[in-house]
C-alpha positions in Angstrom: 0.3 0.1 0.1 1.3 3.5 -0.8 2.1 5.8 2.0 1.4 9.4 1.5 3.7 11.8 3.8 2.8 15.6 4.1 5.6 17.8 5.2 4.7 21.4 5.7 7.7 23.6 7.1 7.9 27.4 7.5 10.4 28.9 5.0 10.9 32.5 6.1 8.5 34.7 8.1 5.5 34.1 6.2 5.7 31.6 3.6 4.6 27.8 4.0 6.1 25.4 1.7 5.0 21.6 1.4 5.9 18.4 -0.5 3.9 15.5 -0.5 5.3 12.0 -1.0 3.5 8.8 -2.2 5.4 5.7 -1.8 7.6 3.7 0.9 10.6 5.1 1.6 12.6 1.9 1.4 15.3 0.4 -1.0 13.8 -0.3 -4.6 10.8 2.3 -4.1 9.4 4.3 -6.8 8.5 7.6 -4.9 6.0 10.2 -6.7 5.8 13.5 -5.3 4.4 16.9 -5.7 5.4 20.4 -4.4 5.0 24.2 -5.5 4.9 24.3 -9.2 8.3 26.0 -10.6 10.3 24.6 -7.6 13.8 23.0 -8.5 14.3 19.5 -6.8 17.7 17.9 -6.0 18.2 14.3 -4.5 21.4 14.3 -2.8 22.7 17.3 -4.7 21.6 15.7 -8.0 18.8 17.8 -10.2 15.6 15.8 -10.7 13.3 17.1 -13.6 9.9 18.6 -12.2 6.8 18.8 -14.3 5.3 22.3 -14.9 2.4 21.3 -12.3 5.3 20.4 -9.6 5.3 16.8 -10.0 8.5 14.7 -10.0 9.4 11.1 -9.4 12.8 9.4 -8.2 13.6 6.3 -6.5 16.1 4.1 -4.4 18.7 1.3 -5.6 18.6 -2.1 -4.0 21.3 -1.3 -1.6 21.2 2.4 -1.2 22.5 4.8 2.1 19.6 4.8 4.3 20.2 8.5 4.9 19.3 10.7 1.9 18.5 14.3 1.3 16.1 16.1 -0.8 16.3 19.6 -1.5 13.7 22.1 -2.9 14.4 25.3 -4.1 11.2 27.5 -4.4 10.0 30.0 -7.1 11.0 32.7 -4.7 14.6 31.6 -4.1 14.0 30.0 -0.7 15.0 26.5 -0.3 14.0 23.6 2.1 16.0 20.6 2.8 14.1 17.6 3.8 16.0 14.6 5.2 14.8 11.2 4.1 15.4 7.9 6.2 15.1 4.7 4.4 13.8 1.5 6.3 15.8 -1.5 6.0 15.1 -4.4 3.6 15.9 -8.3 3.3 16.0 -10.0 0.2 15.3 -13.7 -1.0 18.0 -16.3 -2.1 16.8 -18.3 -4.9 18.5 -21.4 -6.6 18.0 -22.0 -10.2 19.4 -25.1 -11.8 19.2 -26.3 -15.5 20.8 -23.2 -17.2 22.6 -24.8 -20.3 26.6 -24.2 -20.4 26.2 -22.1 -23.5 24.0 -19.6 -21.4 26.2 -19.8 -18.3 29.6 -19.5 -20.4 28.5 -17.9 -23.6 31.4 -18.1 -26.4 32.9 -14.8 -27.6 30.3 -14.4 -30.4 27.5 -14.7 -28.0 29.2 -12.2 -25.5 29.5 -9.7 -28.2 25.7 -10.0 -29.0 24.7 -9.5 -25.3 27.1 -6.4 -25.0 25.2 -5.1 -28.2 21.8 -5.9 -26.5 22.9 -4.1 -23.2 24.0 -0.9 -25.1 20.1 -1.0 -26.6 18.7 -1.4 -23.2 20.6 1.3 -21.7 20.1 3.8 -24.4 16.3 3.1 -24.3 16.4 3.6 -20.4 18.5 7.1 -20.8 15.6 8.8 -22.6 14.0 11.7 -20.9 10.2 12.5 -22.4 7.8 15.1 -20.8 5.1 12.1 -20.8 3.3 12.4 -17.3 2.0 8.9 -17.4 4.3 7.9 -14.6 1.7 9.4 -12.4 -1.1 7.0 -13.3 -2.0 4.3 -11.0 -0.3 1.5 -12.6 -1.7 -1.9 -13.2 -0.2 -5.4 -13.4 1.0 -6.3 -17.0 -0.6 -9.8 -16.1 -1.7 -11.7 -13.3 -0.5 -15.2 -11.9 2.0 -17.0 -9.7 4.7 -14.7 -8.5 7.9 -17.0 -9.1 10.5 -14.4 -8.7 10.9 -10.9 -6.8 13.1 -8.1 -6.7 16.2 -8.0 -5.2 16.6 -11.6 -4.6 20.0 -13.1 -5.2 20.1 -16.0 -7.8 22.3 -19.0 -7.7 22.5 -20.3 -11.0 23.7 -24.0 -11.2 25.3 -23.5 -7.8 27.0 -20.1 -9.0 26.0 -17.0 -7.5 24.7 -14.5 -10.0 23.7 -10.8 -10.1 20.4 -10.1 -7.8 17.2 -10.2 -9.8 15.7 -6.8 -10.6 12.3 -7.6 -11.7 9.2 -9.2 -10.6 8.4 -12.6 -12.2 5.1 -14.1 -12.9 4.7 -17.8 -14.0 2.1 -18.4 -16.6 1.8 -20.2 -19.8 3.1 -19.4 -23.2 0.9 -17.2 -25.2 -0.9 -15.2 -22.0 -1.3 -11.8 -23.0 0.8 -9.0 -21.6 -0.7 -5.6 -21.2 0.9 -2.0 -20.7 0.8 -1.4 -16.9 0.5 2.4 -18.1 0.2 4.8 -20.7 3.5 5.4 -22.8 5.9 5.5 -25.9 7.6 1.8 -26.9 11.1 2.8 -26.4 12.5 -0.6 -27.4 11.3 -3.7 -29.4 13.7 -6.7 -30.1 12.3 -10.1 -30.9 15.6 -12.0 -29.5 17.9 -10.6 -27.1 20.3 -13.2 -25.9 19.7 -13.0 -22.2 16.2 -11.5 -22.2 14.6 -13.0 -25.4 11.8 -10.9 -26.7 12.3 -7.6 -25.1 10.1 -4.4 -24.8 10.5 -1.1 -23.0 7.8 1.2 -22.5 8.8 4.8 -21.7 6.2 6.4 -19.1 7.7 9.7 -19.0 10.4 11.6 -16.5 12.7 8.6 -16.5 10.2 6.0 -15.5 10.1 3.2 -17.7 8.8 -0.6 -17.9 10.6 -3.5 -19.4 9.1 -7.0 -20.3 11.3 -9.9 -20.9 11.2 -13.5 -22.3 8.4 -12.6 -24.7 7.1 -15.1 -27.2 5.4 -12.7 -29.6 5.4 -8.8 -29.8 2.6 -6.8 -30.8 4.2 -3.5 -30.9 7.0 -1.7 -32.5 9.6 1.1 -31.4 8.0 4.5 -31.5 4.5 3.5 -30.8 2.2 4.9 -28.5 0.4 2.4 -26.0 -2.2 2.9 -23.5 -2.7 1.4 -20.0 -4.4 -2.2 -20.7 -3.3 -2.4 -24.2 -2.2 -5.9 -25.4 1.4 -5.4 -26.3 2.7 -8.8 -26.1 2.6 -12.6 -25.1 4.6 -14.5 -22.6 7.2 -16.8 -23.5 10.4 -18.6 -22.5 12.9 -17.1 -24.7 16.4 -16.1 -23.7 17.9 -17.2 -20.2 15.0 -19.1 -18.6 14.1 -22.4 -17.5 10.5 -21.9 -18.1 7.6 -19.6 -19.6 7.1 -16.5 -17.4 7.0 -12.5 -17.6 10.0 -10.8 -15.8 8.6 -7.2 -15.6 11.1 -4.3 -14.7 10.7 -0.7 -13.6 13.7 1.7 -14.0 14.1 5.3 -13.3 16.6 6.0 -16.0 19.4 3.2 -15.3 18.5 2.8 -11.7 16.5 -0.5 -11.2 13.6 -0.1 -9.1 10.8 -2.5 -7.5 7.6 -2.8 -9.9 5.8 -3.8 -7.3 6.0 -0.5 -5.3 3.6 0.8 -8.2 0.7 -1.7 -8.0 -1.7 -3.4 -5.7 -0.3 -6.8 -4.1 -0.9 -9.7 -6.5 -3.1 -11.4 -3.7 -5.4 -8.4 -3.5 -6.0 -8.2 -7.5 -6.5 -12.1 -7.5 -9.0 -11.8 -4.7 -10.8 -9.6 -6.9 -11.4 -11.8 -9.7 
């Protein structure tokens, strides 16, 4: 459940400034916020883009410093420093066996292909657009059994791998995947080495959704999509042991937890 925190502090003798946060202050979280229009915002000294209406979004990595600082510089030149303290978070350890040797130790040609894929993904995630779709109430791109969670440490064939940065929903090949929010397709590739069929939607202001291991893609780069629109089908392409959707959310290159944007899967299934 999203947590709404209102901070109202006096700035100067007569001015009252306020900023409202929507989200849980913890590692991996997506935080949406609203302040006075025309305000400049800085997270730990780095600028954050703000909509003309004073709305902005940011996030925290998997293992960030628990003490953060948000600085607001208002249109009249006065400023406010808002200290942010994050709660701690523990992650699951998962063992995945049965990964083929060519995936665990790809040959030089495959490594070059994977490096090319990575550059394309990073370029798509670096895009800034003024789309305000990031402010929508996101929906799950599909429903089903969650088989993998954000931040978990995976051990492939007994060898520790990098943490998992998405949420996996296990379901059969061909299951429809829908857009969790409006946006523009910034990447559409049928077969990447690790992620197989891959789509990325740009929701604006650095927030983007990635969908991995797809068997069929319905949309192409540059297309506009609406929330709930069918965009692809679940598959078992790339580095997988079975069909599922791996849904990821980024703030530019920072990997965030998609579940911080949606109701719990249990609550969604209970309403069906």
